[in-house]
SEVEXTOR-799583 format. One record per residue (C-alpha): residue number from 0; x, y, z. Coordinates in Angstrom, 1 decimal, always signed. Example, Ala and Ser with C-alpha at 12.3 -4.5 7.8 and 13.67 -1.06 7.14 Angstrom:
BEGIN
<pt><nr>0</nr><X>+12.3</X><Y>-4.5</Y><Z>+7.8</Z></pt>
<pt><nr>1</nr><X>+13.7</X><Y>-1.1</Y><Z>+7.1</Z></pt>
//
This chain:
BEGIN
<pt><nr>0</nr><X>+33.8</X><Y>+212.5</Y><Z>-16.8</Z></pt>
<pt><nr>1</nr><X>+31.0</X><Y>+212.6</Y><Z>-19.3</Z></pt>
<pt><nr>2</nr><X>+27.8</X><Y>+210.8</Y><Z>-18.2</Z></pt>
<pt><nr>3</nr><X>+27.4</X><Y>+209.1</Y><Z>-21.5</Z></pt>
<pt><nr>4</nr><X>+30.9</X><Y>+207.7</Y><Z>-21.3</Z></pt>
<pt><nr>5</nr><X>+30.1</X><Y>+206.3</Y><Z>-17.9</Z></pt>
<pt><nr>6</nr><X>+26.9</X><Y>+204.6</Y><Z>-19.2</Z></pt>
<pt><nr>7</nr><X>+28.7</X><Y>+203.2</Y><Z>-22.2</Z></pt>
<pt><nr>8</nr><X>+31.4</X><Y>+201.8</Y><Z>-20.0</Z></pt>
<pt><nr>9</nr><X>+28.8</X><Y>+200.2</Y><Z>-17.6</Z></pt>
<pt><nr>10</nr><X>+26.8</X><Y>+198.7</Y><Z>-20.5</Z></pt>
<pt><nr>11</nr><X>+30.0</X><Y>+197.2</Y><Z>-22.0</Z></pt>
<pt><nr>12</nr><X>+30.9</X><Y>+195.8</Y><Z>-18.7</Z></pt>
<pt><nr>13</nr><X>+27.5</X><Y>+194.2</Y><Z>-18.3</Z></pt>
<pt><nr>14</nr><X>+27.7</X><Y>+192.8</Y><Z>-21.8</Z></pt>
<pt><nr>15</nr><X>+31.1</X><Y>+191.3</Y><Z>-21.2</Z></pt>
<pt><nr>16</nr><X>+29.8</X><Y>+189.7</Y><Z>-18.0</Z></pt>
<pt><nr>17</nr><X>+27.0</X><Y>+188.1</Y><Z>-20.0</Z></pt>
<pt><nr>18</nr><X>+29.3</X><Y>+187.0</Y><Z>-22.8</Z></pt>
<pt><nr>19</nr><X>+31.8</X><Y>+185.4</Y><Z>-20.3</Z></pt>
<pt><nr>20</nr><X>+29.1</X><Y>+183.6</Y><Z>-18.4</Z></pt>
<pt><nr>21</nr><X>+27.7</X><Y>+182.3</Y><Z>-21.6</Z></pt>
<pt><nr>22</nr><X>+31.0</X><Y>+181.1</Y><Z>-22.9</Z></pt>
<pt><nr>23</nr><X>+31.8</X><Y>+179.3</Y><Z>-19.6</Z></pt>
<pt><nr>24</nr><X>+28.3</X><Y>+177.7</Y><Z>-19.8</Z></pt>
<pt><nr>25</nr><X>+29.0</X><Y>+176.3</Y><Z>-23.2</Z></pt>
<pt><nr>26</nr><X>+32.6</X><Y>+175.3</Y><Z>-22.7</Z></pt>
<pt><nr>27</nr><X>+32.5</X><Y>+173.9</Y><Z>-19.2</Z></pt>
<pt><nr>28</nr><X>+28.8</X><Y>+173.1</Y><Z>-18.3</Z></pt>
<pt><nr>29</nr><X>+29.7</X><Y>+171.1</Y><Z>-15.2</Z></pt>
<pt><nr>30</nr><X>+31.5</X><Y>+174.1</Y><Z>-13.6</Z></pt>
<pt><nr>31</nr><X>+28.7</X><Y>+176.4</Y><Z>-14.4</Z></pt>
<pt><nr>32</nr><X>+26.1</X><Y>+174.1</Y><Z>-12.8</Z></pt>
<pt><nr>33</nr><X>+28.2</X><Y>+174.2</Y><Z>-9.6</Z></pt>
<pt><nr>34</nr><X>+28.4</X><Y>+178.0</Y><Z>-9.7</Z></pt>
<pt><nr>35</nr><X>+24.7</X><Y>+178.4</Y><Z>-10.3</Z></pt>
<pt><nr>36</nr><X>+23.8</X><Y>+175.9</Y><Z>-7.6</Z></pt>
<pt><nr>37</nr><X>+24.6</X><Y>+178.5</Y><Z>-4.9</Z></pt>
<pt><nr>38</nr><X>+23.4</X><Y>+181.8</Y><Z>-6.2</Z></pt>
<pt><nr>39</nr><X>+25.7</X><Y>+184.6</Y><Z>-5.0</Z></pt>
<pt><nr>40</nr><X>+25.0</X><Y>+187.6</Y><Z>-7.1</Z></pt>
<pt><nr>41</nr><X>+22.1</X><Y>+189.9</Y><Z>-8.0</Z></pt>
<pt><nr>42</nr><X>+22.1</X><Y>+188.6</Y><Z>-11.6</Z></pt>
<pt><nr>43</nr><X>+22.1</X><Y>+184.9</Y><Z>-10.5</Z></pt>
<pt><nr>44</nr><X>+19.4</X><Y>+185.4</Y><Z>-8.0</Z></pt>
<pt><nr>45</nr><X>+17.2</X><Y>+187.4</Y><Z>-10.4</Z></pt>
<pt><nr>46</nr><X>+17.8</X><Y>+184.9</Y><Z>-13.2</Z></pt>
<pt><nr>47</nr><X>+17.0</X><Y>+182.0</Y><Z>-11.0</Z></pt>
<pt><nr>48</nr><X>+13.7</X><Y>+183.6</Y><Z>-9.9</Z></pt>
<pt><nr>49</nr><X>+12.7</X><Y>+184.7</Y><Z>-13.4</Z></pt>
<pt><nr>50</nr><X>+13.7</X><Y>+181.6</Y><Z>-15.4</Z></pt>
<pt><nr>51</nr><X>+13.9</X><Y>+178.8</Y><Z>-12.9</Z></pt>
<pt><nr>52</nr><X>+16.1</X><Y>+175.7</Y><Z>-13.6</Z></pt>
<pt><nr>53</nr><X>+16.5</X><Y>+176.8</Y><Z>-17.3</Z></pt>
<pt><nr>54</nr><X>+19.6</X><Y>+178.7</Y><Z>-16.3</Z></pt>
<pt><nr>55</nr><X>+21.6</X><Y>+175.5</Y><Z>-16.2</Z></pt>
<pt><nr>56</nr><X>+20.8</X><Y>+174.7</Y><Z>-19.9</Z></pt>
<pt><nr>57</nr><X>+23.1</X><Y>+175.3</Y><Z>-22.9</Z></pt>
<pt><nr>58</nr><X>+20.2</X><Y>+177.2</Y><Z>-24.5</Z></pt>
<pt><nr>59</nr><X>+20.4</X><Y>+179.8</Y><Z>-21.7</Z></pt>
<pt><nr>60</nr><X>+24.1</X><Y>+180.1</Y><Z>-22.2</Z></pt>
<pt><nr>61</nr><X>+23.6</X><Y>+180.8</Y><Z>-25.9</Z></pt>
<pt><nr>62</nr><X>+20.9</X><Y>+183.4</Y><Z>-25.1</Z></pt>
<pt><nr>63</nr><X>+23.3</X><Y>+185.0</Y><Z>-22.6</Z></pt>
<pt><nr>64</nr><X>+26.0</X><Y>+185.1</Y><Z>-25.2</Z></pt>
<pt><nr>65</nr><X>+23.7</X><Y>+186.7</Y><Z>-27.8</Z></pt>
<pt><nr>66</nr><X>+22.3</X><Y>+189.3</Y><Z>-25.4</Z></pt>
<pt><nr>67</nr><X>+25.7</X><Y>+190.2</Y><Z>-24.2</Z></pt>
<pt><nr>68</nr><X>+27.0</X><Y>+190.7</Y><Z>-27.7</Z></pt>
<pt><nr>69</nr><X>+24.0</X><Y>+192.8</Y><Z>-28.6</Z></pt>
<pt><nr>70</nr><X>+24.5</X><Y>+195.0</Y><Z>-25.6</Z></pt>
<pt><nr>71</nr><X>+28.1</X><Y>+195.5</Y><Z>-26.4</Z></pt>
<pt><nr>72</nr><X>+27.4</X><Y>+196.3</Y><Z>-30.1</Z></pt>
<pt><nr>73</nr><X>+24.1</X><Y>+198.2</Y><Z>-30.0</Z></pt>
<pt><nr>74</nr><X>+23.7</X><Y>+200.2</Y><Z>-26.8</Z></pt>
<pt><nr>75</nr><X>+26.9</X><Y>+202.3</Y><Z>-27.0</Z></pt>
<pt><nr>76</nr><X>+26.2</X><Y>+203.3</Y><Z>-30.5</Z></pt>
<pt><nr>77</nr><X>+22.6</X><Y>+204.3</Y><Z>-29.6</Z></pt>
<pt><nr>78</nr><X>+23.9</X><Y>+206.4</Y><Z>-26.7</Z></pt>
<pt><nr>79</nr><X>+26.5</X><Y>+208.1</Y><Z>-28.8</Z></pt>
<pt><nr>80</nr><X>+23.9</X><Y>+209.1</Y><Z>-31.4</Z></pt>
<pt><nr>81</nr><X>+21.7</X><Y>+210.8</Y><Z>-28.9</Z></pt>
//
């Protein structure tokens, strides 16, 4: 398997994870607060340390959604060009 295909697949997976977490944060904020109350993953622990209690806000969900879409749209194209 080509290394660039592996990187593109990994970045798309990360972008989709951010998009899905952002959508859940906007659609069902109560469920997201319960999930973030007990950090279980590397992303959640890192986000909690870096941003504090902001991770429970709708603005953070919108930011996650935007960053996830940007990762999905931009990074694979940049890798394919190089």
